[in-house]
C-alpha positions as CSV (number, residue, x, y, z in Angstrom):
1,M,-30.9,-10.3,-1.9
2,K,-30.6,-12.2,1.4
3,I,-30.0,-15.9,0.6
4,G,-30.0,-18.8,3.0
5,L,-27.5,-21.6,2.3
6,F,-28.8,-25.0,3.2
7,F,-25.9,-27.4,3.0
8,G,-26.3,-31.1,2.8
9,S,-25.4,-34.3,1.2
10,F,-29.0,-34.7,0.0
11,N,-28.3,-38.4,-0.4
12,P,-31.1,-38.4,-1.5
13,I,-33.2,-35.3,-0.9
14,H,-36.4,-36.0,0.9
15,V,-39.6,-34.2,1.9
16,G,-38.1,-33.3,5.3
17,H,-35.3,-31.3,3.5
18,L,-37.9,-29.6,1.3
19,I,-40.2,-28.6,4.2
20,I,-37.3,-27.0,6.0
21,A,-36.0,-25.2,2.9
22,N,-39.5,-23.9,2.0
23,Y,-40.1,-22.8,5.6
24,M,-36.9,-20.8,5.6
25,A,-37.7,-19.3,2.2
26,T,-41.3,-18.3,3.1
27,Q,-41.5,-17.8,6.8
28,T,-38.3,-15.8,7.5
29,D,-36.6,-12.7,6.0
30,L,-34.6,-14.9,3.6
31,Q,-35.6,-14.1,0.0
32,Q,-34.3,-17.3,-1.4
33,V,-32.7,-20.6,-0.2
34,W,-30.0,-22.3,-2.1
35,L,-29.7,-26.1,-1.4
36,V,-25.9,-26.6,-1.6
37,V,-25.1,-30.1,-2.6
38,S,-21.9,-31.0,-0.7
39,P,-19.6,-33.4,-2.4
40,Q,-17.9,-34.5,0.8
41,N,-18.8,-33.5,4.4
42,P,-15.5,-33.8,6.4
43,L,-17.5,-35.4,9.2
44,K,-19.1,-38.1,7.1
45,P,-17.7,-41.1,5.2
46,K,-17.6,-40.7,1.5
47,N,-18.3,-44.3,0.6
48,T,-22.1,-43.9,1.3
49,L,-22.5,-41.0,-1.1
50,A,-24.2,-41.3,-4.5
51,R,-22.4,-39.5,-7.3
52,D,-22.4,-35.8,-7.0
53,R,-24.3,-35.3,-10.3
54,D,-27.0,-37.7,-9.3
55,R,-27.6,-35.9,-6.0
56,L,-27.6,-32.5,-7.7
57,N,-30.1,-33.8,-10.4
58,M,-32.4,-35.1,-7.7
59,V,-32.3,-31.7,-5.8
60,Q,-33.0,-29.8,-9.1
61,A,-35.9,-32.0,-10.0
62,A,-37.4,-31.8,-6.5
63,I,-37.4,-28.0,-6.4
64,D,-37.9,-27.2,-10.1
65,D,-41.3,-25.6,-9.5
66,N,-40.3,-23.4,-6.6
67,P,-38.7,-20.0,-7.6
68,K,-37.6,-19.4,-4.0
69,L,-35.4,-22.5,-3.9
70,K,-32.3,-23.1,-6.0
71,A,-30.0,-26.1,-6.3
72,S,-26.3,-25.2,-6.1
73,N,-23.2,-27.2,-7.1
74,I,-20.9,-24.4,-5.9
75,E,-18.8,-26.8,-3.8
76,F,-18.1,-29.3,-6.7
77,D,-15.2,-27.2,-8.0
78,L,-13.8,-26.3,-4.6
79,P,-11.0,-28.2,-2.8
80,K,-12.1,-31.4,-1.0
81,P,-13.1,-31.9,1.7
82,S,-15.5,-29.0,1.7
83,Y,-15.3,-26.5,4.6
84,T,-18.2,-24.1,5.1
85,I,-16.0,-21.1,5.7
86,D,-14.2,-21.7,2.4
87,T,-17.5,-21.9,0.5
88,L,-18.8,-18.8,2.2
89,T,-15.6,-16.8,1.3
90,Y,-15.9,-18.0,-2.3
91,L,-19.6,-17.1,-2.5
92,A,-19.0,-13.6,-1.0
93,E,-16.4,-13.0,-3.7
94,K,-18.5,-14.4,-6.6
95,Y,-21.8,-12.8,-5.6
96,P,-20.9,-9.5,-3.7
97,Q,-24.4,-8.2,-4.4
98,H,-26.0,-10.9,-2.1
99,E,-26.0,-11.3,1.7
100,F,-25.6,-15.0,2.7
101,A,-26.8,-16.7,5.9
102,L,-26.4,-20.3,7.0
103,I,-29.3,-22.7,7.7
104,M,-28.6,-25.6,10.0
105,G,-30.3,-27.9,12.5
106,G,-30.1,-27.6,16.2
107,D,-27.8,-30.6,16.3
108,N,-25.2,-28.7,14.2
109,I,-25.2,-25.4,16.2
110,A,-24.2,-27.4,19.3
111,T,-21.0,-28.6,17.5
112,L,-20.3,-25.5,15.4
113,H,-17.3,-24.8,17.7
114,K,-15.6,-27.8,16.0
115,W,-15.9,-26.3,12.5
116,K,-13.0,-24.8,10.7
117,N,-12.8,-21.1,11.5
118,Y,-16.2,-21.1,13.2
119,E,-15.4,-17.7,14.7
120,L,-15.2,-16.1,11.3
121,I,-18.6,-17.7,10.4
122,L,-20.2,-16.2,13.5
123,R,-18.6,-12.8,12.9
124,G,-19.7,-12.5,9.3
125,Y,-22.9,-14.5,8.8
126,D,-26.3,-15.0,10.4
127,I,-27.2,-18.5,11.2
128,Y,-30.8,-19.7,10.9
129,V,-31.2,-22.7,13.2
130,Y,-34.3,-25.0,13.1
131,R,-34.7,-26.6,16.4
132,R,-34.7,-30.4,16.6
133,P,-36.2,-32.4,19.4
134,N,-34.0,-33.9,22.0
135,Y,-30.9,-31.8,21.0
136,D,-29.2,-29.4,23.4
137,L,-28.5,-26.3,21.3
138,G,-25.3,-25.5,23.2
139,E,-23.7,-22.2,24.2
140,L,-23.6,-20.7,20.7
141,A,-27.4,-20.7,20.5
142,T,-27.5,-17.4,22.4
143,H,-25.0,-15.7,20.0
144,P,-26.4,-12.5,18.5
145,R,-25.9,-13.9,14.9
146,V,-27.9,-17.1,15.7
147,K,-31.7,-17.0,15.0
148,L,-33.8,-19.9,16.3
149,F,-36.9,-21.2,14.4
150,D,-39.5,-23.8,15.1
151,A,-39.8,-25.1,11.6
152,P,-42.1,-28.2,11.0
153,L,-40.0,-31.3,11.1
154,M,-40.4,-34.9,9.9
155,D,-38.5,-37.7,11.5
156,I,-37.1,-39.3,8.4
157,S,-33.5,-39.5,7.1
158,A,-31.7,-40.2,3.9
159,T,-30.1,-43.2,5.7
160,Y,-33.6,-44.6,6.3
161,I,-34.5,-44.1,2.7
162,R,-31.3,-45.7,1.4
163,N,-31.9,-48.7,3.7
164,C,-35.5,-49.0,2.4
165,L,-34.2,-49.0,-1.2
166,Q,-31.5,-51.6,-0.4
167,N,-34.1,-53.9,1.2
168,G,-36.7,-53.5,-1.6
169,K,-39.1,-51.4,0.6
170,P,-41.2,-48.6,-0.9
171,I,-40.2,-45.0,-0.3
172,Q,-43.3,-43.4,-1.8
173,Y,-44.3,-40.2,0.1
174,L,-40.8,-39.9,1.6
175,V,-39.4,-38.3,-1.4
176,P,-41.0,-36.2,-4.2
177,D,-42.4,-38.2,-7.1
178,V,-39.8,-36.9,-9.4
179,V,-37.0,-38.1,-7.1
180,L,-38.8,-41.5,-6.7
181,N,-38.9,-41.8,-10.5
182,Y,-35.2,-40.8,-10.8
183,L,-34.2,-43.4,-8.2
184,S,-36.3,-46.1,-9.9
185,E,-34.6,-45.4,-13.2
186,A,-31.1,-44.8,-12.1
187,K,-30.8,-47.6,-9.5
188,I,-28.4,-45.5,-7.4
189,Y,-28.6,-47.2,-4.1
Protein backbone atom coordinates (compact mmCIF):
# COMPACT_ATOMS: atom_id res chain seq x y z
CA MET A 1 0.00 0.00 0.00
CA LYS A 2 1.27 3.50 -0.80
CA ILE A 3 0.82 5.68 2.28
CA GLY A 4 1.25 9.42 2.52
CA LEU A 5 2.69 10.74 5.77
CA PHE A 6 1.29 14.11 6.77
CA PHE A 7 3.43 15.26 9.70
CA GLY A 8 2.26 18.02 11.97
CA SER A 9 1.83 19.36 15.45
CA PHE A 10 -1.95 19.44 14.89
CA ASN A 11 -2.11 21.90 17.76
CA PRO A 12 -5.11 21.61 17.26
CA ILE A 13 -6.13 19.84 14.08
CA HIS A 14 -8.42 22.03 11.96
CA VAL A 15 -10.48 21.82 8.79
CA GLY A 16 -7.55 23.04 6.68
CA HIS A 17 -5.51 19.99 7.74
CA LEU A 18 -8.45 17.70 7.02
CA ILE A 19 -9.05 19.12 3.55
CA ILE A 20 -5.41 18.56 2.57
CA ALA A 21 -5.28 15.04 4.06
CA ASN A 22 -8.52 14.03 2.35
CA TYR A 23 -7.43 15.55 -0.97
CA MET A 24 -4.17 13.59 -0.91
CA ALA A 25 -5.98 10.37 0.04
CA THR A 26 -8.65 10.68 -2.66
CA GLN A 27 -7.17 12.74 -5.51
CA THR A 28 -3.68 11.20 -5.83
CA ASP A 29 -2.29 7.69 -6.10
CA LEU A 30 -1.92 7.47 -2.32
CA GLN A 31 -4.13 4.75 -0.87
CA GLN A 32 -4.11 6.09 2.67
CA VAL A 33 -2.83 9.13 4.57
CA TRP A 34 -1.43 8.85 8.06
CA LEU A 35 -1.57 12.05 10.10
CA VAL A 36 1.62 11.76 12.14
CA VAL A 37 1.30 13.75 15.37
CA SER A 38 4.76 15.15 16.05
CA PRO A 39 5.72 15.49 19.70
CA GLN A 40 8.33 18.14 18.94
CA ASN A 41 9.21 19.82 15.69
CA PRO A 42 12.89 20.79 15.93
CA LEU A 43 12.05 24.11 14.27
CA LYS A 44 9.22 25.10 16.66
CA PRO A 45 9.21 25.99 20.37
CA LYS A 46 7.76 23.20 22.55
CA ASN A 47 6.13 25.51 25.09
CA THR A 48 3.17 26.22 22.78
CA LEU A 49 2.25 22.54 22.35
CA ALA A 50 -0.70 20.87 24.02
CA ARG A 51 0.02 17.45 25.51
CA ASP A 52 0.84 14.78 22.94
CA ARG A 53 -2.08 12.58 23.98
CA ASP A 54 -4.59 15.44 23.66
CA ARG A 55 -3.40 16.30 20.15
CA LEU A 56 -3.53 12.63 19.12
CA ASN A 57 -7.03 12.23 20.60
CA MET A 58 -8.26 15.26 18.64
CA VAL A 59 -6.79 13.91 15.39
CA GLN A 60 -8.33 10.48 15.99
CA ALA A 61 -11.73 12.00 16.74
CA ALA A 62 -11.57 14.27 13.68
CA ILE A 63 -10.85 11.45 11.20
CA ASP A 64 -12.67 8.58 12.89
CA ASP A 65 -15.25 8.26 10.10
CA ASN A 66 -12.75 8.23 7.21
CA PRO A 67 -11.08 4.85 6.47
CA LYS A 68 -8.52 6.49 4.16
CA LEU A 69 -7.11 8.57 7.03
CA LYS A 70 -5.30 7.26 10.09
CA ALA A 71 -3.86 8.96 13.17
CA SER A 72 -0.31 7.93 14.03
CA ASN A 73 1.64 8.34 17.26
CA ILE A 74 4.71 6.67 15.77
CA GLU A 75 7.00 9.53 16.82
CA PHE A 76 5.94 9.47 20.49
CA ASP A 77 8.42 6.69 21.31
CA LEU A 78 11.24 7.88 19.08
CA PRO A 79 14.08 10.10 20.35
CA LYS A 80 13.30 13.81 20.69
CA PRO A 81 13.47 16.04 18.83
CA SER A 82 11.82 14.19 15.96
CA TYR A 83 13.61 14.15 12.64
CA THR A 84 11.71 13.03 9.55
CA ILE A 85 14.51 10.82 8.23
CA ASP A 86 14.62 8.88 11.52
CA THR A 87 10.86 8.36 11.47
CA LEU A 88 10.95 7.25 7.83
CA THR A 89 13.72 4.75 8.59
CA TYR A 90 11.76 3.37 11.54
CA LEU A 91 8.54 3.08 9.50
CA ALA A 92 10.33 1.32 6.62
CA GLU A 93 11.68 -1.26 9.08
CA LYS A 94 8.38 -1.69 10.93
CA TYR A 95 6.15 -1.80 7.82
CA PRO A 96 8.26 -3.19 4.95
CA GLN A 97 5.08 -4.10 3.06
CA HIS A 98 4.19 -0.41 2.60
CA GLU A 99 5.63 2.33 0.42
CA PHE A 100 5.75 5.69 2.17
CA ALA A 101 5.64 9.21 0.73
CA LEU A 102 5.84 12.58 2.45
CA ILE A 103 3.14 15.23 2.25
CA MET A 104 4.19 18.83 2.82
CA GLY A 105 3.29 22.39 1.95
CA GLY A 106 5.11 24.48 -0.59
CA ASP A 107 6.65 26.48 2.24
CA ASN A 108 8.42 23.35 3.48
CA ILE A 109 9.84 22.14 0.17
CA ALA A 110 11.67 25.46 -0.13
CA THR A 111 13.52 24.74 3.13
CA LEU A 112 13.90 20.97 2.78
CA HIS A 113 17.63 21.45 2.19
CA LYS A 114 17.90 22.44 5.88
CA TRP A 115 16.43 19.14 7.12
CA LYS A 116 18.61 16.41 8.61
CA ASN A 117 19.76 14.05 5.81
CA TYR A 118 17.41 15.61 3.27
CA GLU A 119 19.36 13.93 0.46
CA LEU A 120 18.36 10.51 1.82
CA ILE A 121 14.73 11.61 1.95
CA LEU A 122 14.84 12.70 -1.70
CA ARG A 123 16.62 9.53 -2.73
CA GLY A 124 14.17 7.16 -1.05
CA TYR A 125 10.76 8.83 -0.92
CA ASP A 126 8.29 10.67 -3.11
CA ILE A 127 7.27 14.05 -1.77
CA TYR A 128 3.72 15.26 -2.40
CA VAL A 129 3.71 19.04 -2.19
CA TYR A 130 0.56 21.11 -1.97
CA ARG A 131 1.21 24.57 -3.30
CA ARG A 132 0.69 27.53 -1.00
CA PRO A 133 0.09 31.04 -2.28
CA ASN A 134 2.94 33.52 -2.07
CA TYR A 135 5.61 30.89 -1.42
CA ASP A 136 8.54 30.27 -3.72
CA LEU A 137 8.91 26.50 -4.00
CA GLY A 138 12.69 26.72 -4.37
CA GLU A 139 15.08 24.61 -6.39
CA LEU A 140 13.97 21.23 -5.04
CA ALA A 141 10.46 21.63 -6.51
CA THR A 142 11.80 20.33 -9.84
CA HIS A 143 13.38 17.21 -8.31
CA PRO A 144 12.05 14.00 -9.92
CA ARG A 145 10.75 12.70 -6.53
CA VAL A 146 8.70 15.88 -5.92
CA LYS A 147 5.09 15.92 -7.12
CA LEU A 148 3.19 19.21 -7.04
CA PHE A 149 -0.55 19.48 -6.36
CA ASP A 150 -3.08 22.30 -6.25
CA ALA A 151 -5.08 21.08 -3.26
CA PRO A 152 -7.85 23.32 -1.96
CA LEU A 153 -6.49 25.48 0.85
CA MET A 154 -7.96 27.47 3.69
CA ASP A 155 -6.15 30.41 5.21
CA ILE A 156 -6.46 29.35 8.84
CA SER A 157 -3.85 28.24 11.31
CA ALA A 158 -3.67 26.43 14.62
CA THR A 159 -2.08 29.59 16.06
CA TYR A 160 -5.15 31.61 15.06
CA ILE A 161 -7.42 29.01 16.66
CA ARG A 162 -5.41 28.99 19.90
CA ASN A 163 -5.51 32.79 20.00
CA CYS A 164 -9.28 32.74 19.54
CA LEU A 165 -9.65 30.28 22.40
CA GLN A 166 -7.38 32.30 24.68
CA ASN A 167 -9.42 35.42 23.92
CA GLY A 168 -12.81 33.76 24.38
CA LYS A 169 -13.67 33.93 20.67
CA PRO A 170 -15.66 31.16 18.95
CA ILE A 171 -13.91 28.59 16.73
CA GLN A 172 -16.98 26.86 15.38
CA TYR A 173 -16.49 25.80 11.73
CA LEU A 174 -12.70 26.13 12.05
CA VAL A 175 -12.41 22.71 13.64
CA PRO A 176 -14.66 19.64 13.36
CA ASP A 177 -17.46 19.54 15.94
CA VAL A 178 -15.83 16.60 17.77
CA VAL A 179 -12.65 18.67 18.19
CA LEU A 180 -14.69 21.68 19.31
CA ASN A 181 -16.36 19.50 21.95
CA TYR A 182 -13.01 18.05 23.05
CA LEU A 183 -11.53 21.53 23.43
CA SER A 184 -14.59 22.76 25.31
CA GLU A 185 -14.37 19.91 27.80
CA ALA A 186 -10.59 19.65 28.19
CA LYS A 187 -9.77 23.40 28.37
CA ILE A 188 -6.37 22.75 26.77
CA TYR A 189 -5.51 26.21 25.52
